[in-house]
Each structure stands twice: as C-alpha cells, then as structure tokens.
gemmi code that builds the backbone of each chain (N, CA, C; Angstrom):
import gemmi

chains = {
    "A": [
        ("MET", (-38.849, -60.874, 21.132), (-37.841, -60.296, 21.907), (-36.825, -60.745, 21.907)),
        ("THR", (-35.248, -60.674, 21.335), (-34.261, -61.441, 20.592), (-33.777, -61.593, 22.340)),
        ("SER", (-32.624, -62.018, 22.100), (-31.431, -62.180, 23.227), (-30.955, -61.177, 23.208)),
        ("ASP", (-30.980, -59.963, 22.746), (-30.108, -59.003, 22.939), (-31.264, -58.307, 23.787)),
        ("ASP", (-32.480, -58.044, 23.674), (-33.447, -57.381, 23.638), (-33.671, -58.177, 25.458)),
        ("VAL", (-33.696, -59.335, 25.584), (-33.518, -59.832, 26.951), (-32.786, -59.680, 27.749)),
        ("LEU", (-31.491, -59.527, 27.525), (-30.140, -58.954, 28.088), (-30.181, -57.692, 28.453)),
        ("ARG", (-30.511, -56.782, 27.816), (-30.554, -55.275, 28.014), (-31.869, -54.921, 29.083)),
        ("THR", (-32.883, -55.688, 29.012), (-34.481, -55.690, 29.946), (-33.637, -55.452, 31.023)),
        ("HIS", (-32.885, -57.074, 31.595), (-32.253, -57.375, 32.674), (-30.829, -56.323, 33.182)),
        ("LEU", (-30.433, -56.351, 32.035), (-29.256, -55.288, 32.546), (-29.878, -53.872, 33.179)),
        ("GLN", (-30.853, -53.548, 32.512), (-31.476, -51.962, 32.780), (-31.876, -52.426, 34.547)),
        ("GLU", (-33.055, -53.595, 34.086), (-33.236, -53.512, 35.448), (-32.606, -53.660, 36.634)),
        ("LEU", (-31.478, -54.330, 36.254), (-30.336, -54.383, 37.432), (-30.059, -52.595, 37.807)),
        ("ARG", (-29.505, -52.009, 37.066), (-29.227, -50.904, 36.820), (-30.149, -49.777, 37.751)),
        ("ARG", (-31.380, -49.897, 37.262), (-32.162, -48.975, 37.774), (-31.737, -47.900, 38.879)),
        ("GLY", (-31.367, -48.986, 39.990), (-31.295, -48.593, 41.388), (-30.102, -48.364, 41.762)),
        ("THR", (-28.868, -48.600, 40.923), (-27.754, -48.141, 41.604), (-27.528, -46.825, 41.036)),
        ("VAL", (-28.156, -46.132, 40.182), (-28.275, -44.918, 39.666), (-28.081, -43.915, 40.438)),
        ("VAL", (-29.383, -44.221, 41.222), (-29.945, -43.723, 42.637), (-28.773, -43.505, 43.633)),
        ("VAL", (-28.097, -44.609, 43.782), (-27.097, -44.656, 44.944), (-25.859, -44.015, 44.180)),
        ("ALA", (-25.349, -44.004, 42.726), (-24.846, -43.305, 42.476), (-24.898, -41.674, 42.611)),
        ("SER", (-25.950, -41.432, 42.165), (-26.281, -39.997, 42.051), (-25.969, -39.399, 43.906)),
        ("LEU", (-26.631, -40.274, 44.596), (-26.649, -39.938, 45.460), (-24.757, -39.652, 46.556)),
        ("THR", (-24.581, -40.784, 46.307), (-22.614, -40.586, 46.466), (-22.151, -39.305, 45.763)),
        ("ALA", (-22.229, -39.030, 44.475), (-21.571, -37.945, 43.602), (-21.632, -36.548, 44.455)),
        ("LEU", (-23.434, -36.551, 44.796), (-23.877, -35.622, 44.484), (-23.839, -35.154, 46.310)),
        ("LYS", (-22.639, -36.142, 46.754), (-22.004, -35.398, 48.521), (-21.740, -34.052, 48.312)),
        ("SER", (-20.792, -33.668, 46.928), (-20.050, -32.465, 46.756), (-21.273, -31.993, 45.866)),
        ("PRO", (-21.794, -30.517, 46.113), (-22.718, -30.211, 45.388), (-22.452, -30.465, 43.745)),
        ("GLY", (-23.169, -30.324, 42.941), (-22.449, -30.409, 41.255), (-24.107, -30.410, 40.543)),
        ("TYR", (-24.074, -29.491, 39.489), (-25.247, -29.330, 38.265), (-25.385, -30.907, 38.174)),
        ("GLY", (-27.120, -31.105, 37.205), (-26.956, -31.874, 36.445), (-26.487, -32.364, 35.148)),
        ("TYR", (-25.617, -31.525, 34.774), (-24.804, -32.056, 33.612), (-23.186, -32.382, 33.888)),
        ("GLY", (-22.985, -31.994, 35.189), (-21.641, -32.152, 35.862), (-21.644, -33.472, 36.366)),
        ("LEU", (-23.028, -33.783, 36.691), (-23.530, -34.944, 37.543), (-23.498, -36.251, 36.200)),
        ("LEU", (-23.935, -36.120, 35.048), (-23.826, -36.913, 34.198), (-22.907, -37.281, 33.773)),
        ("GLN", (-21.567, -36.581, 33.637), (-20.449, -36.638, 33.089), (-19.783, -37.396, 34.119)),
        ("THR", (-19.958, -37.021, 35.341), (-18.893, -37.747, 36.747), (-19.857, -39.091, 36.411)),
        ("LEU", (-20.810, -39.591, 36.745), (-21.211, -40.479, 36.405), (-20.900, -41.730, 35.253)),
        ("ALA", (-20.875, -40.648, 34.068), (-20.399, -41.313, 32.391), (-18.811, -42.122, 33.055)),
        ("ARG", (-17.940, -41.310, 33.707), (-16.801, -41.107, 33.605), (-16.438, -42.434, 35.018)),
        ("HIS", (-17.103, -42.938, 35.166), (-17.122, -43.608, 36.410), (-17.821, -45.116, 36.013)),
        ("GLY", (-18.600, -45.289, 34.536), (-19.055, -46.300, 34.062), (-20.476, -45.878, 33.797)),
        ("PHE", (-21.229, -45.448, 34.910), (-22.945, -45.393, 34.787), (-22.873, -44.438, 33.860)),
        ("ASN", (-23.549, -45.299, 32.602), (-24.141, -43.976, 31.498), (-25.493, -44.176, 31.146)),
        ("VAL", (-26.047, -43.197, 31.914), (-27.067, -42.798, 32.252), (-27.951, -41.599, 30.928)),
        ("ASP", (-28.936, -41.704, 30.738), (-29.166, -40.815, 29.622), (-29.598, -39.374, 30.764)),
        ("ALA", (-29.216, -38.389, 29.933), (-29.884, -37.209, 30.169), (-31.404, -37.011, 30.857)),
        ("ASN", (-32.322, -37.509, 29.702), (-33.855, -37.827, 29.838), (-34.186, -38.497, 31.205)),
        ("THR", (-33.095, -39.618, 31.787), (-33.121, -40.279, 32.553), (-32.692, -39.597, 33.915)),
        ("LEU", (-31.470, -39.005, 33.932), (-31.281, -38.456, 35.114), (-32.121, -37.367, 35.477)),
        ("TYR", (-32.216, -36.321, 34.547), (-32.551, -34.979, 34.785), (-34.168, -35.311, 35.800)),
        ("PRO", (-34.804, -36.323, 35.195), (-36.065, -36.552, 36.134), (-36.007, -37.097, 37.265)),
        ("LEU", (-35.150, -38.027, 37.571), (-34.755, -38.770, 38.472), (-34.318, -37.861, 39.842)),
        ("LEU", (-33.554, -36.801, 39.271), (-33.078, -35.784, 40.275), (-33.934, -34.864, 40.713)),
        ("ARG", (-34.841, -34.536, 39.744), (-36.166, -33.845, 40.578), (-36.853, -34.528, 41.210)),
        ("ARG", (-37.105, -35.750, 41.465), (-37.733, -37.143, 41.961), (-37.070, -37.037, 43.593)),
        ("LEU", (-35.688, -37.131, 42.927), (-34.980, -37.407, 44.711), (-35.258, -35.973, 45.732)),
        ("GLU", (-35.036, -34.971, 44.730), (-35.557, -33.950, 45.567), (-36.874, -33.705, 46.179)),
        ("ASP", (-37.849, -34.019, 45.498), (-39.024, -34.155, 46.033), (-39.223, -34.846, 47.036)),
        ("GLN", (-38.331, -35.923, 47.024), (-38.336, -36.682, 48.060), (-37.639, -36.652, 49.320)),
        ("GLY", (-36.981, -35.224, 49.301), (-36.251, -34.539, 50.470), (-34.846, -35.187, 50.800)),
        ("LEU", (-34.618, -36.344, 49.080), (-33.270, -36.706, 49.350), (-32.289, -35.835, 48.535)),
        ("LEU", (-32.292, -34.713, 47.883), (-31.346, -34.059, 47.476), (-31.880, -32.372, 48.119)),
        ("THR", (-30.727, -31.716, 47.775), (-31.655, -29.941, 48.302), (-30.917, -29.238, 46.936)),
        ("SER", (-31.590, -28.156, 46.811), (-30.616, -27.923, 45.633), (-31.200, -26.370, 45.761)),
        ("GLU", (-30.064, -25.729, 45.313), (-30.444, -24.135, 44.978), (-29.738, -23.617, 43.763)),
        ("TRP", (-30.237, -22.552, 43.303), (-29.870, -21.939, 42.100), (-28.667, -21.377, 42.332)),
        ("ASN", (-27.749, -20.844, 41.339), (-26.660, -20.162, 41.094), (-26.848, -19.445, 40.059)),
        ("THR", (-26.889, -18.301, 40.626), (-27.518, -16.799, 39.427), (-26.355, -16.341, 38.677)),
        ("GLU", (-25.073, -16.698, 39.267), (-23.306, -16.014, 39.020), (-23.211, -15.552, 37.586)),
        ("GLU", (-23.916, -16.708, 36.763), (-23.784, -16.695, 35.635), (-25.000, -16.279, 34.846)),
        ("SER", (-24.545, -16.052, 33.538), (-25.681, -15.348, 32.750), (-26.869, -16.267, 32.518)),
        ("ARG", (-26.879, -17.580, 32.440), (-28.073, -18.448, 32.806), (-28.108, -19.084, 34.264)),
        ("PRO", (-29.272, -18.892, 35.044), (-29.382, -19.743, 36.328), (-28.844, -21.368, 36.279)),
        ("ARG", (-28.218, -21.935, 36.875), (-27.872, -23.323, 36.858), (-28.690, -23.675, 38.454)),
        ("LYS", (-29.052, -25.080, 38.293), (-29.666, -25.586, 39.865), (-28.255, -26.558, 40.182)),
        ("ILE", (-28.122, -26.079, 41.520), (-27.082, -26.797, 41.728), (-27.544, -28.068, 43.147)),
        ("TYR", (-27.104, -29.625, 43.032), (-27.923, -30.281, 43.682), (-27.002, -30.542, 44.574)),
        ("ARG", (-27.399, -30.964, 46.014), (-26.693, -31.779, 46.984), (-27.370, -32.408, 47.964)),
        ("THR", (-26.548, -33.490, 48.337), (-27.373, -35.003, 49.152), (-27.439, -34.191, 50.273)),
        ("SER", (-29.075, -34.309, 50.783), (-29.499, -33.876, 51.964), (-29.143, -35.156, 53.221)),
        ("PRO", (-28.856, -34.141, 54.566), (-28.809, -35.159, 55.376), (-29.666, -36.567, 55.433)),
        ("ALA", (-30.951, -36.016, 54.909), (-31.926, -37.361, 54.901), (-31.397, -38.242, 53.760)),
        ("GLY", (-30.978, -37.772, 52.762), (-30.503, -38.235, 51.631), (-29.451, -39.286, 51.729)),
        ("GLU", (-28.536, -39.191, 52.524), (-26.891, -39.026, 53.391), (-27.511, -40.950, 54.240)),
        ("LYS", (-28.519, -40.491, 55.186), (-29.124, -41.814, 55.733), (-29.812, -42.700, 54.765)),
        ("VAL", (-30.625, -42.081, 53.754), (-31.247, -43.532, 52.838), (-29.648, -44.335, 52.031)),
        ("LEU", (-28.716, -43.278, 51.573), (-27.881, -44.155, 50.688), (-27.159, -44.927, 51.598)),
        ("ALA", (-26.907, -44.241, 52.838), (-26.632, -45.323, 53.878), (-26.435, -46.896, 53.767)),
        ("LEU", (-28.152, -46.619, 53.592), (-29.178, -48.147, 54.120), (-28.950, -48.674, 52.663)),
        ("LEU", (-29.170, -48.095, 51.601), (-28.980, -48.929, 50.123), (-27.334, -49.080, 50.129)),
        ("LEU", (-26.559, -48.760, 50.203), (-25.127, -49.717, 50.087), (-24.780, -50.375, 51.029)),
        ("ASP", (-25.799, -50.633, 52.324), (-25.645, -51.624, 53.483), (-26.589, -52.551, 52.777)),
        ("ASP", (-27.799, -52.736, 51.847), (-28.561, -53.387, 50.984), (-28.023, -54.166, 50.307)),
        ("LEU", (-27.287, -53.365, 49.286), (-26.025, -53.407, 48.215), (-24.991, -54.792, 48.685)),
        ("ASP", (-24.446, -54.314, 49.654), (-23.365, -55.222, 50.772), (-24.296, -56.642, 50.641)),
        ("ALA", (-25.442, -56.555, 51.468), (-26.162, -57.825, 51.946), (-26.226, -58.538, 50.537)),
        ("VAL", (-26.706, -57.729, 49.381), (-27.342, -58.554, 48.207), (-25.704, -59.333, 47.919)),
        ("GLY", (-24.820, -58.953, 47.814), (-23.791, -59.350, 47.302), (-23.342, -60.337, 48.367)),
        ("ALA", (-23.089, -60.108, 49.414), (-22.841, -61.031, 50.347), (-23.967, -62.702, 49.921)),
        ("SER", (-25.567, -62.275, 49.769), (-26.608, -63.559, 49.319), (-26.064, -64.092, 48.540)),
        ("LEU", (-25.721, -63.411, 46.988), (-25.451, -64.023, 45.889), (-24.274, -64.968, 46.162)),
        ("ALA", (-23.250, -64.602, 46.707), (-22.000, -64.966, 46.810), (-22.432, -66.620, 47.608)),
        ("SER", (-23.032, -66.363, 48.734), (-23.275, -67.746, 49.190), (-24.426, -68.621, 48.361)),
        ("LEU", (-25.228, -68.177, 47.829), (-26.193, -68.682, 46.620), (-24.669, -69.575, 45.827)),
        ("THR", (-24.074, -69.353, 45.346), (-23.317, -69.056, 44.105), (-21.947, -70.065, 44.029)),
        ("GLU", (-21.882, -70.553, 46.306), (-21.374, -71.622, 46.871), (-22.018, -72.789, 47.046)),
        ("GLY", (-23.340, -72.827, 46.450), (-23.686, -73.762, 45.975), (-24.645, -74.312, 46.808)),
        ("ASP", (-26.315, -74.665, 46.886), (-26.971, -74.382, 47.730), (-28.376, -74.569, 46.840)),
        ("PRO", (-28.815, -76.320, 46.639), (-29.908, -76.352, 45.472), (-30.972, -75.886, 45.995)),
        ("ALA", (-31.923, -75.016, 45.085), (-33.254, -74.638, 45.205), (-33.734, -75.988, 45.396)),
    ],
    "B": [
        ("MET", (-45.875, -39.483, 50.195), (-45.235, -40.533, 50.536), (-43.978, -40.348, 51.670)),
        ("THR", (-44.346, -40.740, 52.786), (-43.075, -40.762, 53.882), (-42.144, -41.375, 53.497)),
        ("SER", (-40.980, -40.900, 54.291), (-39.813, -41.533, 54.370), (-39.377, -43.010, 54.483)),
        ("ASP", (-40.092, -43.482, 55.076), (-40.299, -45.076, 55.387), (-41.007, -45.628, 53.904)),
        ("ASP", (-42.152, -44.619, 52.820), (-42.024, -44.964, 51.952), (-41.053, -45.071, 50.867)),
        ("VAL", (-40.197, -43.949, 50.602), (-39.226, -42.888, 50.195), (-38.153, -44.449, 49.894)),
        ("LEU", (-37.938, -44.774, 51.054), (-36.817, -45.954, 51.388), (-37.267, -47.235, 50.811)),
        ("ARG", (-38.770, -47.578, 51.202), (-38.761, -48.889, 50.715), (-38.823, -48.926, 48.901)),
        ("THR", (-39.057, -47.791, 48.428), (-39.298, -47.521, 47.142), (-37.758, -47.827, 46.467)),
        ("HIS", (-36.723, -47.129, 46.972), (-35.624, -47.442, 46.646), (-35.259, -48.532, 46.615)),
        ("LEU", (-35.262, -49.294, 47.990), (-34.596, -50.403, 48.105), (-35.240, -51.564, 47.264)),
        ("GLN", (-36.883, -51.535, 46.638), (-37.037, -52.159, 46.056), (-36.444, -51.905, 44.172)),
        ("GLU", (-35.984, -50.870, 44.047), (-35.879, -50.846, 42.980), (-34.597, -51.426, 42.609)),
        ("LEU", (-33.885, -51.341, 43.917), (-32.492, -51.734, 44.181), (-32.246, -53.287, 43.793)),
        ("ARG", (-33.449, -53.681, 44.618), (-33.525, -55.714, 45.116), (-34.240, -56.090, 43.600)),
        ("ARG", (-34.749, -55.481, 42.659), (-35.689, -55.971, 41.389), (-34.891, -56.769, 40.378)),
        ("GLY", (-33.718, -56.527, 40.042), (-32.749, -56.968, 39.594), (-32.168, -58.048, 40.004)),
        ("THR", (-31.685, -57.759, 41.062), (-31.154, -58.739, 41.720), (-31.783, -60.511, 42.121)),
        ("VAL", (-32.942, -60.077, 42.130), (-33.684, -61.298, 41.863), (-33.561, -62.446, 41.155)),
        ("VAL", (-33.059, -61.612, 39.868), (-33.184, -62.346, 38.670), (-31.510, -63.071, 38.392)),
        ("VAL", (-30.633, -62.559, 39.116), (-29.619, -62.955, 39.156), (-29.668, -64.143, 40.524)),
        ("ALA", (-30.122, -63.841, 41.486), (-30.151, -64.589, 42.487), (-30.979, -66.022, 42.020)),
        ("SER", (-32.059, -65.931, 40.881), (-32.864, -66.701, 40.655), (-32.274, -68.054, 39.680)),
        ("LEU", (-31.540, -67.335, 38.959), (-30.700, -67.735, 37.718), (-29.489, -68.380, 38.364)),
        ("THR", (-29.001, -68.114, 38.866), (-27.607, -68.764, 40.090), (-28.144, -70.306, 41.089)),
        ("ALA", (-29.443, -69.581, 41.309), (-29.917, -71.119, 42.501), (-30.311, -71.991, 41.764)),
        ("LEU", (-31.104, -71.731, 40.251), (-31.233, -72.498, 39.779), (-30.404, -73.459, 38.399)),
        ("LYS", (-29.327, -73.313, 38.967), (-28.345, -74.171, 37.858), (-28.374, -75.384, 38.857)),
        ("SER", (-28.711, -75.533, 40.028), (-29.646, -76.748, 40.322), (-30.941, -76.998, 40.393)),
        ("PRO", (-31.645, -77.858, 39.811), (-33.148, -77.789, 39.485), (-33.842, -77.783, 40.434)),
        ("GLY", (-35.032, -77.010, 40.614), (-35.644, -76.644, 41.344), (-37.370, -76.071, 41.184)),
        ("TYR", (-38.182, -76.332, 42.378), (-39.462, -76.046, 42.349), (-39.175, -74.886, 42.490)),
        ("GLY", (-40.118, -73.887, 42.022), (-40.857, -72.641, 42.384), (-40.928, -72.325, 43.998)),
        ("TYR", (-41.417, -73.310, 44.721), (-41.635, -72.879, 46.011), (-40.472, -73.271, 46.708)),
        ("GLY", (-39.424, -74.439, 46.312), (-37.999, -74.799, 46.796), (-37.398, -73.332, 46.609)),
        ("LEU", (-37.411, -73.091, 45.639), (-36.356, -71.719, 45.284), (-36.900, -70.242, 46.159)),
        ("LEU", (-38.203, -70.449, 46.501), (-38.219, -69.537, 47.312), (-38.075, -69.458, 48.615)),
        ("GLN", (-38.122, -70.319, 49.144), (-37.202, -70.911, 50.677), (-35.791, -70.701, 50.182)),
        ("THR", (-35.230, -71.365, 49.599), (-33.640, -71.157, 49.572), (-33.276, -69.489, 49.103)),
        ("LEU", (-34.190, -68.894, 48.421), (-33.949, -67.139, 48.269), (-34.221, -66.834, 49.652)),
        ("ALA", (-35.034, -67.015, 50.707), (-35.301, -66.550, 51.830), (-34.431, -67.004, 52.528)),
        ("ARG", (-33.904, -67.848, 52.567), (-32.780, -68.690, 53.637), (-31.376, -67.615, 53.308)),
        ("HIS", (-30.962, -67.299, 51.761), (-30.053, -66.485, 51.689), (-30.607, -64.677, 51.871)),
        ("GLY", (-31.507, -64.601, 52.127), (-32.060, -63.157, 52.611), (-32.921, -62.364, 51.299)),
        ("PHE", (-33.169, -63.121, 50.276), (-33.917, -62.833, 49.358), (-35.484, -62.969, 49.787)),
        ("ASN", (-35.855, -61.867, 50.243), (-37.335, -62.179, 50.806), (-38.281, -61.501, 49.594)),
        ("VAL", (-38.173, -63.030, 48.814), (-39.313, -62.159, 47.735), (-40.835, -62.868, 47.655)),
        ("ASP", (-41.740, -62.346, 47.487), (-43.343, -62.734, 47.647), (-43.215, -63.738, 46.304)),
        ("ALA", (-43.815, -64.951, 46.791), (-44.455, -65.612, 45.745), (-45.288, -65.219, 44.668)),
        ("ASN", (-46.080, -64.357, 44.647), (-46.903, -63.473, 43.533), (-45.364, -62.763, 42.983)),
        ("THR", (-44.767, -62.316, 43.425), (-43.561, -61.720, 42.416), (-42.507, -62.565, 41.781)),
        ("LEU", (-42.143, -63.789, 42.311), (-41.312, -64.697, 41.846), (-42.121, -66.035, 40.921)),
        ("TYR", (-43.135, -66.047, 40.990), (-43.895, -67.024, 40.082), (-43.935, -66.545, 38.475)),
        ("PRO", (-44.301, -65.544, 38.627), (-44.760, -64.786, 37.254), (-42.935, -64.439, 36.744)),
        ("LEU", (-42.319, -64.261, 37.757), (-40.913, -64.040, 37.325), (-40.486, -65.072, 36.238)),
        ("LEU", (-40.757, -66.364, 37.319), (-40.021, -67.756, 36.732), (-40.853, -67.744, 35.243)),
        ("ARG", (-42.133, -67.617, 35.057), (-42.929, -67.832, 33.848), (-42.416, -67.097, 32.654)),
        ("ARG", (-41.741, -65.708, 33.158), (-40.849, -64.351, 32.189), (-39.869, -65.482, 31.968)),
        ("LEU", (-39.419, -65.831, 32.962), (-37.245, -66.224, 32.798), (-37.605, -67.467, 31.233)),
        ("GLU", (-38.456, -68.161, 31.711), (-38.562, -69.326, 31.175), (-39.050, -69.152, 29.228)),
        ("ASP", (-40.283, -67.921, 29.476), (-40.326, -67.352, 28.474), (-39.160, -67.109, 27.553)),
        ("GLN", (-38.564, -66.110, 27.962), (-37.142, -65.528, 27.545), (-36.302, -66.626, 26.902)),
        ("GLY", (-36.213, -68.052, 27.435), (-35.530, -69.112, 27.440), (-34.179, -68.922, 28.153)),
        ("LEU", (-34.361, -68.357, 29.399), (-33.599, -68.362, 30.025), (-33.328, -69.336, 31.235)),
        ("LEU", (-34.557, -70.021, 31.548), (-34.814, -71.197, 32.412), (-35.486, -72.096, 31.751)),
        ("THR", (-35.525, -73.647, 31.354), (-35.815, -74.777, 31.004), (-36.932, -75.109, 31.991)),
        ("SER", (-37.744, -76.205, 31.973), (-38.670, -76.405, 32.847), (-39.139, -78.058, 32.294)),
        ("GLU", (-39.435, -78.708, 33.624), (-40.226, -79.987, 32.885), (-41.002, -80.443, 34.135)),
        ("TRP", (-41.940, -81.216, 34.214), (-42.673, -81.809, 34.904), (-42.527, -82.638, 35.827)),
        ("ASN", (-42.222, -82.586, 36.805), (-42.371, -84.341, 38.036), (-43.641, -84.648, 38.234)),
        ("THR", (-43.753, -85.815, 37.440), (-45.385, -86.446, 37.415), (-45.503, -87.574, 38.581)),
        ("GLU", (-44.442, -87.675, 39.026), (-44.179, -88.690, 40.080), (-44.732, -88.589, 41.107)),
        ("GLU", (-45.357, -87.315, 41.934), (-46.138, -86.980, 43.118), (-47.632, -86.818, 42.548)),
        ("SER", (-48.617, -87.042, 43.620), (-49.836, -87.160, 43.189), (-50.081, -85.342, 42.775)),
        ("ARG", (-49.623, -84.800, 42.610), (-49.910, -83.347, 42.470), (-48.506, -83.064, 41.094)),
        ("PRO", (-48.602, -83.135, 40.029), (-47.868, -82.818, 38.646), (-46.993, -81.176, 39.426)),
        ("ARG", (-45.620, -81.316, 39.384), (-44.933, -79.774, 39.492), (-43.834, -79.647, 39.051)),
        ("LYS", (-43.990, -78.367, 38.514), (-42.888, -77.758, 37.541), (-41.378, -77.753, 38.337)),
        ("ILE", (-40.398, -78.415, 37.708), (-38.728, -78.199, 38.021), (-38.431, -77.665, 37.035)),
        ("TYR", (-38.011, -76.501, 37.548), (-37.024, -75.207, 36.507), (-35.928, -75.501, 36.810)),
        ("ARG", (-34.687, -74.922, 35.458), (-33.476, -74.967, 35.611), (-32.895, -74.085, 34.616)),
        ("THR", (-31.631, -73.478, 35.307), (-31.348, -72.454, 33.985), (-30.618, -72.892, 33.143)),
        ("SER", (-31.020, -72.246, 31.999), (-30.696, -72.889, 30.513), (-29.612, -72.707, 30.136)),
        ("PRO", (-29.073, -73.048, 29.206), (-27.395, -72.511, 28.974), (-27.494, -71.172, 28.276)),
        ("ALA", (-28.337, -70.632, 27.749), (-28.631, -69.242, 27.300), (-29.037, -68.326, 28.722)),
        ("GLY", (-28.982, -69.021, 29.919), (-29.160, -68.120, 31.187), (-28.087, -68.482, 31.907)),
        ("GLU", (-27.422, -69.627, 31.655), (-25.981, -69.143, 32.459), (-25.449, -67.561, 31.459)),
        ("LYS", (-25.400, -67.539, 30.334), (-24.825, -66.376, 29.683), (-25.086, -65.173, 30.015)),
        ("VAL", (-26.473, -65.126, 29.926), (-27.072, -63.977, 30.537), (-26.704, -64.098, 32.474)),
        ("LEU", (-26.632, -64.597, 32.929), (-26.134, -64.572, 34.490), (-24.773, -64.177, 34.439)),
        ("ALA", (-23.673, -64.679, 33.776), (-22.496, -64.544, 33.645), (-22.203, -62.777, 33.444)),
        ("LEU", (-23.112, -62.219, 32.210), (-23.036, -61.148, 32.073), (-23.271, -60.261, 33.069)),
        ("LEU", (-24.920, -60.334, 34.092), (-25.253, -59.621, 34.849), (-24.460, -59.681, 36.217)),
        ("LEU", (-23.655, -60.764, 36.350), (-22.767, -60.925, 37.632), (-21.519, -59.751, 37.239)),
        ("ASP", (-20.699, -59.743, 36.039), (-19.786, -59.155, 35.482), (-20.449, -57.582, 35.215)),
        ("ASP", (-21.801, -57.358, 35.393), (-22.159, -55.978, 35.473), (-22.488, -55.112, 37.064)),
        ("LEU", (-22.935, -56.147, 37.881), (-22.478, -56.062, 39.293), (-21.881, -55.680, 39.937)),
        ("ASP", (-20.558, -56.446, 39.373), (-19.340, -56.547, 39.925), (-18.587, -54.632, 39.461)),
        ("ALA", (-18.979, -54.368, 37.893), (-18.652, -53.046, 37.325), (-19.443, -51.979, 38.196)),
        ("VAL", (-20.843, -52.413, 38.655), (-21.035, -51.221, 39.004), (-20.718, -51.115, 40.717)),
        ("GLY", (-20.385, -52.182, 41.315), (-19.190, -52.084, 42.373), (-18.290, -51.470, 42.944)),
        ("ALA", (-17.462, -51.642, 41.146), (-16.017, -51.018, 41.480), (-16.461, -49.499, 41.196)),
        ("SER", (-17.765, -49.113, 40.213), (-18.060, -47.562, 40.041), (-18.331, -47.030, 41.009)),
        ("LEU", (-19.263, -47.507, 42.307), (-19.425, -47.170, 43.114), (-18.363, -46.650, 44.156)),
        ("ALA", (-17.382, -47.640, 44.212), (-16.084, -46.925, 45.382), (-15.225, -46.091, 44.635)),
        ("SER", (-15.170, -46.309, 43.494), (-14.394, -44.950, 43.130), (-15.002, -44.099, 43.119)),
        ("LEU", (-16.658, -43.966, 42.970), (-17.125, -42.717, 43.181), (-16.774, -42.387, 44.570)),
        ("THR", (-16.910, -43.047, 45.701), (-17.327, -43.000, 46.717), (-15.550, -42.782, 47.133)),
        ("GLU", (-14.495, -42.978, 46.759), (-13.505, -42.307, 46.846), (-13.680, -40.765, 46.609)),
        ("GLY", (-14.242, -40.148, 46.272), (-14.310, -38.864, 46.143), (-14.149, -37.679, 44.770)),
        ("ASP", (-15.017, -37.655, 44.308), (-14.566, -37.329, 42.785), (-15.917, -36.203, 42.565)),
        ("PRO", (-15.631, -34.704, 42.669), (-16.711, -33.643, 42.899), (-17.860, -34.582, 41.636)),
        ("ALA", (-18.477, -33.725, 41.852), (-19.860, -34.268, 40.039), (-19.837, -32.640, 40.140)),
    ],
}
model = gemmi.Model(1)
for chain_id, residues in chains.items():
    chain = gemmi.Chain(chain_id)
    for i, (resn, *xyz) in enumerate(residues, 1):
        res = gemmi.Residue()
        res.name, res.seqid = resn, gemmi.SeqId(i, " ")
        for name, pos in zip(("N", "CA", "C"), xyz):
            atom = gemmi.Atom()
            atom.name, atom.element = name, gemmi.Element(name[0])
            atom.pos, atom.b_iso = gemmi.Position(*pos), 0.0
            res.add_atom(atom)
        chain.add_residue(res)
    model.add_chain(chain)
structure = gemmi.Structure()
structure.add_model(model)
structure.setup_entities()
C-alpha cells in the first residue's frame, strides 16, 4: 500500500457515512438519482453513480427515502424524497456529526493519551 | 432490520473514519492503547477495545503511528505516537472534515436535487 493509497482509504472511510447525510439532506426536496448526483457534486461530494444508486435503493429499503415514478416523460424515472423516518435519522446523524466535531476540538486542545 | 438497527448502522458508518482522526490527534502525545481508549471515551468516542487495538496496529503498519516498548514495568507495554506521516494524513483528514461540514451547510441552505 503506497502512502497515496493509505490516504485515499482513510478519506473514503471518513466520507462514506457523510454521503448518507448529504443525500437525506438534499432529498428533502424530491429529486431523481441523476439530479442528486449533480447536486452532490456541485456541493463537493464527488460520489460515483455506482455508489450512489445502490445507496438510494438501500435507504429506500430502510424506509428513509420514499419514491414514486414520474411517468410523464417518455422514460419513467424514479423520484426520491426523504421520508419522515429519514428526517428523524438525519437529525440524529447531524447531531452526531456536531458531537464528533466538538470531541475532536476538545482532543485537539490537548489532553495526553 | 429494525429502525434502531438502521440508525445504529448509519451512526457506525459515520463514526468509523472519525476514530482514525481522533486516534491520530490524541497520539500526538505518546500513549498506550488502554490510555487512548480512556482518553477517547472521555471525549465522547466510545470505541471498543476489539476495534481500537487492531486499528492501532493497522495505523502502525501504514506508517501513521510509530511504537516503542516500555520495558520499565513488570509487563512490557507498547507506546504509540503519531508519526510525521501520520500528522500529514491527519491534517488532510481534518481539512476534509471541514470541507464536508461546509458542503453539508451549503446543502442545508437549500438547493433542490
């Protein structure tokens, strides 16, 4: 493992959970998978479609997203939206991120292991 | 999967990468694994020893931690310390966490998917 690989692995690990938070946040406004991909990229979350689309299905299976089909266009497309359960989980995840930030800040202020 | 399981899974995923950040931060001051476990718990990172100890060995293998044995006591104990390479990776991970925070904030301000 090169040092680039090491960094990439840790960055991916750090990012993995935050894509869930970002998706649940963005999908408070209903959107297509592809639109979400673009929104996330615009906000600095560069997620691969092969990662995001299975994640959306997983979040739907877990009841955190709801979906409906838009059949008004020639090709039906699935519109996702954060469910009430998803909003609850999102709020708890955001609280946890804040807590992590505060914990890291207090660690950084120096407290020997 | 119950809704508690769903939440727990997402929290774990969100936390996983941050334990690396917390460990590299805390071990700028050299410490034992057990001492680190206590420091992390005091700062709100409740990590299991069965998770933390293998993580420390992995970070050492990756060159992000160095270690030496303290043989002054009856039972030799390994003292870990964040290496210069570890400090570089830590700085990049902290930058990334800041970027994630900024990205989430800009998403929350509302930008439809």
